N, C-alpha and C positions, 0 to 999 in steps of 0.2 A: 489702688490696690483692690484685689477682688475681695468684697465683705462677706461672701458665701452664703449670703442671706440673712447674717446677723443683723439688728436693729444699729441704727450709727447715732452717735452723740459726738459734740465738740466739747473737749475738756473745758474750754475757756466759755461754754454754755452754762457749765453746772455753777452753782451757788457756792463755791468752794471758799471765797475769800469772807462770804458773810455768815455760813453756816455749812461746815464741811461734811456733817453728818447728813445734813439736807441734800447734799451732793450726792454723798454715798448711797443714799435712800433713792434717790432718781436713778442712779445707775442700776440697782438691784431690781427697782420695779420696772425697769425697761426691759431685762432679760437675763436669762442665766449666760449669755455671752454677748457684748456689746462689742461694736467696732467703735474705737475712739482714736482719731489722729493716728491711723496706722497700725494699733495694737488691737488685738482681740482681748478685752476686759472680763476677767473671772472674777465676780463679787459675792455668789453664795456660797455659801460657809462649806459645803460639802465638795464643791469645784474646787475651792482654793487649798483646802486640806488636800485634796488629791493631786491636785499639781505640784505643790511644795513637797510631799511624800514619793514622788516618783520621779525621781531625777533621770531615770532613764527614758522617759517619755517628755520630760519639761526640763530641759537643759539650763542650767546658769551659764554654762562655758561659752556655749553657743549663742546666748542672750549678749555676753559681752564681748565675744568675738567680733560682733557687729560694731561694737564701738569703736573697734582697731586700737586699743591701747597699745601702746610699745612697752608697758611694762605688764608683768602678771599681778593682777588686782586679789592678792591675798587675803581672806580666802574665799571673797564673795564669786569670782569668777572662775571658779572649779566646781566640778561635779565628782562624787565618789570614784574611785577612793583617794583621789588627791585632795579633796574637801576635808575626807577624814581624816586625812594625815596632818593637815594645818589645824583643825579643830582639836585633836588631840594635842597638838604642841602649845596652842595658845591657850587652851581653858584653863589649866593650872593658874596662869598669871592672874585670873579675874576671880579666884575662887575668894570667900570671904575670908580665909585665912590669910591668903597672900596680902590682899587689900589692906587687912588689918594692920598691917606694917608700915603701910603710907599713911593711912588714915589722920596721925596727927598731924602730918604735913598738910596735907589736903585740907584738914580743917582749919588749921591756922591760915593759910592760904585764902579761903574761904572769909574768914573773919576779918582778915585784913583789906578784902575787896569791901566787905559791907561796912567795917569803920570808915574807908575813904567815903563811901555815901554818905554815911551819917554827918562826917564832917562837913560835906557838903551841903548837908541838907535836902538835897534833892538828887535825882538820877532819870537817866533813861534807862530803863531797865536791860533791854537788850545790849545795847552799847558799853553799859557801866558793867554789867553782871553776866548776862547768858553769853556773850561773847569772849570775854577774858578768860572767865574761870576754866570753860573746858579747855581753852589752849595751855593753861598752866598745868593743867591733870596731865594733857599728852607730854609735855615737856617733863614732868616727875616721872612718869611712868617710863618714859624712855632716857630718863636720866641726862638730860640735855639742860642748860642753863636756864632761867626763867627771866633773865634778862633777854630772850631771844624770843619773849612773847610777842611783842607789837609787830616784829618784821614777820615773824609767822603767819600772824593774821593777814598783814598785808599780802603777802605772797598766796596764802588760802585763797583772799578774796579775787585777786588778779586772776588767778587761774579759773577760776569757777567762773568769774566773769567770760573770760576767753572761751571757753567750752560752750557756755551758753548762747556767744555770739553768732548770727545766723550766717556770717560768713567772716572767714579769717584774713581775708585782705586788710593789708597795713595793721593787722595785729602785731603787738609786741611781745615775743616770747621771751622777753629778758625774766619775768619773775617766775615763771614755769624752770628755767635753767637757772637761777639762782637757787630756787627750793631743791632741785634734783641736786646740785653742787653741794648745798647744805647737807641733805640726808646722806650722800656719797662719803661726804667727808667724816659724818658720824659714824657712818657705819664702820668704816677704814680705822676711825681713832677706837672704838669699841673691841675690833678684832685686835688690837694690838695692845689695848688695855681693859679687857672685859671687867664690867661691875655686877653688881645685883640687879639691874634695870632689865625690864624686859627686851631692848634691843640686843643687850649684851648676850644674853642667856639663850635667843632664838637663833644667833647666829654662831655660837660657840658650843651649845649644849648638842647631846645626841640628834643626829638627824637634823641637821643645823640646815638653815634657810640660806641657799645661796646668794650671790649678790643681788642679782635680779630680782629675787623672791623678795629680800630684806628692802630694797628699795621700795617695789611694789606695795608690799604691807603698810611702810612707812609714809608711803603717797596716799594711801586711802584711807589710813588714821587720819591724814592732816586734810585731805578734800573732802571726806565723807563723813568721818568719826567726829570731826570737832562740830559742823552744821548740825548733825542729827541729834548731838547732845546740847546744842544751844536751842533748837527748836523742842526738844523736850521739856528743857528748863523755862523756856518761854511760855509753852502750854500750861505748865504748872503754874506758873507765877499768875497768868492770866486767869485760871481757874478761881485762885485764891481771891485775885481781886474782883471776881465777880460774886465771890460767895463769901459773905462776912461770916455767916454760921459754921461753915467749914473753918475757916480761919480761927475761931473761937474754939472751934474742938479741938483743932492740932495744938493751940497754945495751952488748952487745960489737960490735953493727954498726947504728949510728946510721942509716946510708944507707938501710935498709930500713924505715924508719919510715914513709916515702911510702907503700910497698906495703902496710903495717899499715893506715894510714888509708883507703887505696883500698877494702882488704878489708872494714872493719869497716863503712863505709858501705854496700858492697853486700850484706853479709851481716845485718846490722841497720839497715835504712833508717830513718832518722827519722819519715818521711811514708811509710808501706808502701801506700796507698790513695789512689788519685787518682779523684774523682768523675767522671762523664762522664753525659751524656743523649741518648739515642737521637734522631736526626733522621728516620729513616726506618725501616720495617721489617728487622730483622736477624735473620738466621737463624744459630745458633750451634750447632757440630756439624751433625748429621744431622736434628734434630727442633724442637728448642727454638726458636721465635719470637718475638722482641722486638719488638712492633708500635709504629706511630707512633700518636698522641702520644706523646712521649719517655718512655722508660722509665729510671730510675735504674741506672744500673751503677757498681760500684766495682771498679775494675782494680786487682787487688791485686801490685803488684811485685815482692814476695817469690816470685817465681814458682820451680817446682821445677825442675831440672836435674841429669841424671846425667853431665855434662863431669868429664874428669879434669885436675886442679890439678896445676900442675907448678911450683909455687914451694915449693921445699925449706924455705925459712924457715917457712912455714906447714903445712907437710905434716901435722903432726899435729894441728893445730888444724883445718885444713881437713877430714880425716878424720873428726874429731867433729862437724864441720857436716854435712857429708855425710849421716852417718848420722840426722841428725834432719832431712833434706829441705830444708836451707838454700838460699838463692838468691844466685848469682852474676849475677843479673839486676836489680840494685838501680837502674840508671839506664839508662831507655829514652828515649831523646831523639835528636835530631841530633848530639848529640856523644858518642853511646854507641861504646866503644871494646871493640874485640876483642881479648882479652890472649891471647898466645901459649899453646898447649895448652888452649884451652878453646874449646868449639863452643857 
């Protein structure tokens, strides 16, 4: 593919496994636009913000059309106004008020998982905590039985492995078909007997999802949502394991846990790159022009910042992250919030 004069890197050559922030710094230092494995990477803050805020030029729909999904991946594979419709529909289900109703059940489930770990005396933190818990949260939100957790995880892992395979020759489609059948059955049952769960409400409420949209939403929750939550939990637990001072601070002042969760998601976003495809000729900086038809762009949300941090609790942790070029721009969307002391 034509690189249009952009510097080139290989993602495999970046030190992501050792130090992801060093990898992002290498990417940023190489140029405003870097050609990496067939995609033009935008990693500078202003460029990323521009790409994510201009869907008329940087399209999500065209990016996901390239994947050839047979299902509409609600809501990430849509641009406004369709994306606006889905966001408006889904946002109320993730408000503090709505989630507060489910909190006792979710807290008990988390406590039960931790009790099992305590009983065993040890654990593999990803396999025993960070993988099962997000699946249980999904099942709870969608009003599905918790006994389905293990087979849901097995389906998810099999389908993702299939998608990551360089060739589909000899691949077994059974897990994907079983997951499809499971979700279809759940949707049909909810249409006949709706409850208060998310699935029931998005398929029976005002401007309801049709069957294809409902299956696409459910598929996305399973195949993308579960692993991103697992990644976020893993990053948080790893940071706590590495930072005894931070652990002590949170034990002594549990009210700061919310700040920690916000910060770990900002500094270690589980989905740091967002695909976009250009819809028109776009100039980046003073010279590089991405022509139409579409160029694939990966907007790296882990963008650099030199902002000062004013959170005393996190100061030493933040100073270390700043030294490696870490980001506080992990969430760039309509709901982005500006924190005091950060520019």
